[in-house]
C-alpha positions in Angstrom: 0.0 0.0 0.0 3.0 2.3 0.6 3.8 2.1 -3.1 0.3 3.3 -4.1 0.6 6.4 -1.9 3.4 7.6 -4.1 1.0 7.8 -7.1 -1.4 10.6 -8.0 -4.9 9.9 -6.7 -6.2 9.8 -10.2 -3.7 7.2 -11.2 -4.8 5.0 -8.3 -8.5 5.4 -9.1 -7.9 4.8 -12.8 -5.9 1.6 -12.1 -8.6 0.4 -9.7 -11.4 0.9 -12.3 -9.4 -0.9 -15.0 -8.5 -3.8 -12.8 -12.2 -4.3 -11.9 -13.3 -4.6 -15.6 -12.3 -7.9 -17.3 -12.7 -6.4 -20.8 -10.3 -3.6 -20.0 -7.8 -6.0 -18.5 -7.9 -8.1 -21.6 -7.5 -5.0 -23.8 -4.6 -3.8 -21.7 -2.9 -7.2 -21.9 -3.3 -7.4 -25.7 -2.1 -3.8 -26.2 0.8 -4.5 -24.0 1.8 -7.6 -25.8 1.2 -6.1 -29.3 3.5 -3.2 -28.4 6.4 -5.5 -27.5 9.3 -6.8 -29.5 8.2 -10.3 -28.6 5.2 -9.7 -30.7 7.4 -8.6 -33.6 9.7 -11.7 -33.2 6.8 -14.1 -33.1 5.2 -12.7 -36.2 8.4 -12.7 -38.1 9.0 -16.4 -37.3 5.4 -17.4 -38.0 5.3 -15.5 -41.3 8.6 -17.1 -42.4 7.4 -20.6 -41.5 4.1 -19.9 -43.2 5.7 -18.7 -46.4 8.4 -21.5 -46.5 6.6 -24.6 -45.2 2.8 -24.2 -44.9 1.6 -22.9 -48.3 3.2 -22.8 -51.7 1.3 -19.6 -52.5 1.0 -17.9 -49.1 0.3 -14.3 -50.3 -3.5 -14.3 -50.6 -4.1 -16.0 -47.2 -1.3 -14.2 -45.5 -2.6 -10.9 -46.8 -6.0 -11.6 -45.5 -4.7 -12.7 -42.1 -2.4 -9.7 -41.8 -5.2 -7.3 -42.8 -7.6 -8.8 -40.2 -4.9 -8.6 -37.6 -4.3 -4.9 -38.5 -8.0 -4.1 -38.1 -8.1 -5.6 -34.6 -4.8 -4.1 -33.5 -5.8 -0.7 -34.6 -9.0 -1.1 -32.5 -6.8 -1.9 -29.5 -4.7 1.1 -30.2 -7.8 3.3 -30.3 -9.0 1.7 -27.0 -5.6 2.7 -25.5 -5.8 6.2 -26.9 -9.3 6.6 -25.5 -8.2 5.3 -22.1 -5.3 7.7 -22.1 -7.5 10.6 -23.1 -9.9 9.7 -20.3 -7.1 9.4 -17.8 -5.6 12.8 -18.8 -9.0 14.5 -18.5 -9.6 13.0 -15.0 -6.1 14.1 -13.9 -6.7 17.6 -15.3 -10.0 17.8 -13.5 -8.4 16.7 -10.3 -5.5 19.1 -10.6 -7.9 22.0 -11.4 -9.9 21.3 -8.2 -6.7 21.0 -6.1 -5.3 24.2 -7.6 -8.5 26.1 -7.0 -8.5 24.9 -3.3 -4.9 26.0 -3.0 -5.7 29.4 -4.4 -8.6 29.7 -1.9 -6.3 28.7 1.0 -3.6 31.1 -0.1 -6.1 34.0 -0.4 -7.5 33.3 3.1 -4.0 33.1 4.5 -3.0 36.4 2.8 -6.1 38.1 4.2 -5.4 36.7 7.7 -1.8 37.9 7.5 -2.9 41.3 6.4 -5.5 41.6 9.2 -2.8 40.5 11.8 -0.3 43.0 10.3 -2.9 45.8 10.7 -3.6 44.8 14.3 0.1 44.7 15.1 0.6 48.0 13.4 -2.3 49.6 15.3 -1.1 48.2 18.6 2.5 49.2 18.2 1.9 52.5 16.6 -1.0 53.6 18.7 -0.8 57.2 19.6 0.6 57.7 23.0 -0.4 60.4 25.4 1.9 63.4 24.8 4.4 64.0 27.6 3.1 66.5 30.1 4.3 70.1 29.4 6.5 71.7 32.0 
């Protein structure tokens, strides 16, 4: 739990929401894997094996498979972009509220300091009775 306290509250809330939804966890796992070099290596090996050993004329089928995969991967990319945009908006909203509260607190403190300064000035600089004349 100490590790979570180091994160922004919006990050913690966002991670909690995503962990609670199985569809989002699946999308995150696919996006994470599809954005890795392991994904590239596996595809390179599979495509080479397909072209050399599985089909004598692999291009029509391979083109269809790669096109379908691109459609699905682009959807996962858009899901990730929407998630990121949603996260950024939530963080911006949270930061705005925090900054407004900080501004309010600073304004109140400044007014209190000003009032105290006036009281001190009035107390220290209060007119004293003039010395009696001789």
